[in-house]
C-alpha positions, -999 to +999 in steps of 0.1 A: -292-107+339-261-110+361-232-086+363-210-108+341-236-110+314-241-072+316-204-067+312-203-090+282-233-073+266-217-038+264-180-046+264-167-016+245-132-014+260-107-001+234-087-028+218-068-034+185-092-052+162-084-088+153-102-084+119-126-062+101-151-090+095-184-072+085-205-096+105-186-089+137-186-052+128-224-054+123-229-068+158-206-043+174-224-014+156-258-026+168-246-029+204-230+006+203-262+022+189-283+003+215-260+015+243-266+052+235-304+050+240-324+048+272-360+035+277-371+071+281-357+079+246-379+054+230-410+055+252-405+024+272-412+022+310-383+017+333-404+007+364-377+022+386-355-009+383-317-007+387-301-011+354-267-028+353-259-018+317-261+015+298-287+020+272-314-004+260-314-040+270-313-065+242-349-076+251-361-041+248-346-035+214-361-068+202-395-057+214-392-024+196-380-039+164-404-068+164-377-095+162-369-124+185-343-120+212-326-151+200-323-137+164-310-103+177-285-121+199-272-140+169-269-107+149-250-089+177-227-119+181-219-119+143-236-153+138-266-143+117-261-136+080-284-123+053-306-100+075-336-090+054-344-054+045-375-056+067-354-065+097-329-038+090-357-012+086-371-022+119-338-020+137-329+013+121-363+028+133-359+013+168-324+026+172-332+060+158-304+058+132-294+088+111-293+086+073-255+080+074-258+053+100-286+035+081-264+035+050-236+021+071-259-006+085-270-016+050-234-019+038-224-040+068-253-063+063-246-066+026-208-071+028-193-103+015-157-113+019-141-113-016-105-118-008-093-092-033-069-065-022-081-031-034-062-018-064-036+009-060-050+045-062-038+070-087-048+106-091-057+117-126-032+141-142-060+166-149-069+166-112-033+172-102-032+201-127-063+216-112-048+214-077-018+233-089-041+259-106-058+266-072-031+291-064-036+305-028-063+279-021-052+249+001-066+218-014-058+181-013-072+147-026-077+118-002-084+082-010-090+050+009-076+048+045-075+086+047-044+085+025-035+120+011-028+112-025-021+147-039-020+183-026-010+217-038+017+241-025-009+261-005-019+230+014+017+222+021+023+257+035-008+254+057-006+217+069+031+209+064+045+183+041+020+154+042+047+130+032+063+134+066+033+118+082+033+090+056+008+108+035-021+098+058-045+121+077-052+095+105-015+093+114-012+131+112-041+137+136-035+109+161+003+104+160+017+138+154+015+162+184+025+191+162-003+187+137-022+218+126-058+209+135-068+229+166-102+212+171-089+177+177-122+163+188-140+171+156-111+161+134-106+129+152-142+119+149-142+127+112-111+105+107-125+076+126-158+079+107-140+078+074-120+047+084-152+030+095-168+036+062-137+023+044-138-008+066-174-014+056-166-013+019-133-031+020-133-055+049-105-076+034-081-047+029-049-057+048-034-022+047-065-008+063-065-035+090-029-028+097-035+010+100-064+005+124-042-018+145-013+006+145-035+035+156-053+015+182-019+004+197-003+039+197-033+061+204-057+055+233-079+083+218-082+065+186-090+032+203-117+048+223-133+065+193-131+033+172-150+014+198-179+040+195-186+030+159-190+067+148-198+069+111-211+105+106-192+128+082-188+165+077-188+174+040-185+211+048-181+236+076-153+255+093-120+243+105-098+259+132-061+255+124-030+265+143+001+274+124+035+282+141+040+314+121+004+326+113-012+316+145-049+305+145-069+306+113-106+298+109-112+286+074-142+272+056-139+239+039-158+219+013-152+182+006-164+168-027-167+131-035-153+127-070-179+113-094-155+089-113-160+059-090-125+062-076-136+067-040-115+098-038-125+131-023-113+167-029-111+190+000-108+228-005-102+255+021-109+292+018-112+323+039-137+352+035-122+380+013-107+408+034-106+388+066-076+384+088-076+347+080-074+356+043-044+378+049-027+351+070-034+325+043-020+348+016+012+352+036+016+315+041+009+305+006+033+330-008+062+307+003+045+273+002+065+242-004+064+225-038+036+199-040+041+164-053 
């Protein structure tokens, strides 16, 4: 393999995507997972040879998965469609994919262009009422493209008016220097993972393609993370936030995927009773803005 071929094989330079074609995305995802492994990771000998590319070579992955190099090349170049479940299983094992990554691989392999723009998203009135009833508990509902569809007064007091950032978490994290998330690395990875999953399920969504292009153009950080094909997600944990009046707050959060088929999620934040974070949160939410 010469240097030019090596560069082509793992060309992950950030760029605005021309499309969200699932076959192209599948090839890029396979290459990105291959790049993060070494022969030592998978029990292959290196023979002390100088390697011009990071990660496994295409020939090595083909050997591990029991597929031909020619077929793997077509997959990675977006030219092979209808990969069988057996081939996907073999690739997932060889690439040491996590459960979330394997699901993502299955979705990419099963995507078909349908040409239909996703329908507008509405938040049920009962869900809006529940948000309002969570007095003192910051909560919001997100939909496709990380759009924030509804939030309560406590969330507005903590994060600011989501409408200012166009009601979108990705724009808030990547394009607003005054955003509240203190752990930018974790939040940015979560946002990119969410957009990747949306792109898998809705490859023909023009608004999603436009958002990814906008973020890639205006945020080098987003472009770099997008090229990594990160798809993991945090459904719960702790979140470090920075507020101009209350200072730093560490809050626990839980994200629930709504069971009504709407693709919407509910995220709720809370602090341990009696903690300093609880006192700060109570102070903030006592004068929170009105929610939409």
